[in-house]
N, C-alpha and C positions, 0 to 999 in steps of 0.2 A: 503494501500500500505506498499511500505519498504520505510521507513527512514533511507537514506545513513548515517544519522548523524548518530543513535546507530550502525549502525555496525558499520561505523569507530573508536565509540568508543570503542568497542570491542579490533578488533585490538590497537588504545594506549594500553588500561591496558594487552592487552598477551605485547606488542613489549616492557615496563616499565618493566616485571616480567621478560624478557629476563636478566635485569643486577644480578637476583638471581637464577641463570643457575644453580651453587653450592650448592651444603648442605648438611649436615648430620644427620642422626635420634639425634633427635627426632624430630627437624625445620620438616622434609620430609615423615613422616610421613604419606603413603600408604594410610591410610582409606578413600577415600568420604562420611562427615559427613553430614548429616541435623541439630542435635541436636540446635548447639548454631542458627543460624536464622531459626526456623522451622514453620517462617510466611508466610518465603518465598522462601522454601525448600524444596525439598523430590528427595528423593531417591528410583529407583526403580529397576529393571531386566528385562531387555530383550530377556535375557538367560545363557547360560551357556556356557562355552567350554566344545573341546573335553573330556577334562584330569577332568570338573566339574567343574570348578570356573567360578560364576555368573560374570554375563557382565552386571556392576551394573553404571549407566547414577546417576549423579545429574544434579535437573531437580530449575534453575532460574521465578521462577513468583511471582506476586501481588495474586493470587490465585492458587499458587502450585498443578496439576493435574486435574488440566481445558485445554482445550484448546475456547479460547472464539474468537468470532468476529472481524476480519480486526485486531488481534494483528499476531505479524507477530512470527513463531517461527522457532530458529533458535536452528542447533546441531554443534558442536563439532566432532570430537576422533581424537584418540591420537592412539601412541603409535599398530600402525597393524603392523608395522616390531617388534616382541617383541625384538631386537636389538636397536632397534631405541629410547631408555630410553624420550629422550627433552622431544619431544610435551607432552609424560605419565606427566612426570612433569610440566609442565608450562599449565596441564591442572588444575594439583590439584592447584598448587598456584592460576589462576583466580577462579574458586571456592572458594577458600578462602577468594582473595580477593575480593571480588564480593559480601560475606557476612561480612566481618567484616566495608566496607567501608559503606554498606548500613547502617549497624548500626551505624555510624560513623556521618548519617548524609548528605553522601555526595549528593549531589544537581542530579548530572549527571548519577552517579549510581544509586541511586535510581529514575527518570525516564528512565532508561534504563529497569530494572526489570520490572517498575509497566506499562511497554506500548509493553514487549516484554514478551516468554518463552525464557529462554536456554537449552539446554539441551545439558550434557558435561558427556563423556564417552572419561574417562581419560585412558584406555587401552582396545580397541579390542583382545589382542590376550595376556590372562593373563597367557598362558601354555607359548608362546615363553617366553615373561620376565622374566616366574619363571628359565626359563633354560637358560637364557642369566645373572643372575644376579648370578646364581648358577657358573656357568662352568668359565664366564669372559674373553671369548673370543671370534674376532671381531667379525665374522657371526655367533657365534651360536644363536639358539634362534630367528630367523629372521624369519621362516617360524612356518602356528603352529604345536602343534600333530602330524599330516596327514605329514609333512614338503610341506607343501599348502602356497603360498606365497600369504596375506588373497587378499593383493592390485593389482594381478590377476586373483583372482577366481572369480569376478561380471560378471554378464554377459554386452553383450560388446549392449548398446542399443543407442550409437553416428549410429551406422552402420545402425540401423532397421530406425534409425531419414532420417540419408540422404535417404537409398529409397525411403520414405514416400513423400521426397521435389518433387519427381517426379507426386505423385496423388494432385487431386485439394484438397483444405482446408484438408493437412494434421497439426495434430497434432506434437504438441514436448512438451503434456502432459501426463500423466497417461497410458502407454506404455508401453504394457502386458509383457509381461517375453515372450521368444519364445522356442517355446517347447525343441527346439536342446541345449539348456541352461544346459538344469533336466539330458539331457544324459550321463556330467561329472561326476565329482568329489564335489559335492557343502561342503566346511565345514559348520561348525556348523555353525561358530563367522558368516561366510559372512552370511547366512540364516535367522542370528536373526536380525544381523542390517537391512536384505530386508524386513525383515518385523517388522520393526521399524518404515522404511520410509515409509512402505507402509500405518502407523494408522496412522503418523501423519503429517499434511500435513506443513513442511518442508521449507522453505522459502527461504534461504541461509545455505550450510554448508560447511566447514571448515577439511582437514586431513592431524594430522601435523604429519611431517616426518623428520630424519633426514638424516647427511650425506651431505647438502651440500646445498648457499643459495642460494633457487630456490622458485619463486609461477609458479604454473599452474595451472589457467582456462578455464574452456569448453570454446568450445570442446576442447581436450587436444589433438584429433586422426584428419589430414588432410581428407579431403572427397577424398581426390588422392591419395593414399599408398605412389603416386612415389611425391608426393608433401610436402614436409613436413615444406616446411616453410612454407605455405600457408594459408594467416588466416579463423582459418572457427569461425565465432564469436558465437556466443547465443543469440535468441534472448534483454536476459539481459547482453547483454556486456558491452557494460555502465558503468552499477553498478558494472562487475569483474574490467573494470580498472581502478574504485575509489579506490577503496579499494586495487589494488595490488598497486598502485602509491602509496599511503602512507605508507603503510609499506616499501616501496622498498626508498622513501625521510626520511623516520624516522630515527631522531639521534641516538637512537641503530642498527637500518638495518648502516648505513652506517659504524658502529665502528664495524659491521661484517668481512666488506666487507676484 
């Protein structure tokens, strides 16, 4: 089962790293490396962007590369919008922090790494990121090289869940992707993440965006389209509420409001 305290620790580390959000080379080297702590880290690719850039993930575990029974799998995704760079940098910092704190003997970090697998994808949209940093215009690079908004390119499985609730013995997991989804334009970056999600039994995920101080958690769409303020809880709603409350009440979050 998920240990909420482990999830809260990851959020605490991220919030503490917000204080380091501004930086300059070489401290902000974007390379995701495993060679500093190969015993607990492994780098792998889940695919390539339209322009051929690898979608690199760094994994932290006491047995990297292997799923272990009852060990929670966690993933973090940054830079889905290429011009929203803070999440990308925070996840790079998180990877660096997990490695360095583990090597320095931090007991909480060691417990976290030894009892879970953490997968970090700093940039889902490397093509958009490269365009954004080269042009330095506000909205340049938000979409991928096909001009697709990756945040709106995934299948709408929430509607499928709502429809299934009318049936007896419905499920909210392992939902097949509707056939009609494939009739549209599916970006290679989106497809790579979908395959990744299907290949590893993740129990907790987060995607980091920029532009506003807000936390969205599922279901992010109301069962009734005209009732936008209606509560639409998932079976894991209590866990989601606990995680979001931690961020909302953390000193670093309040300092940014």
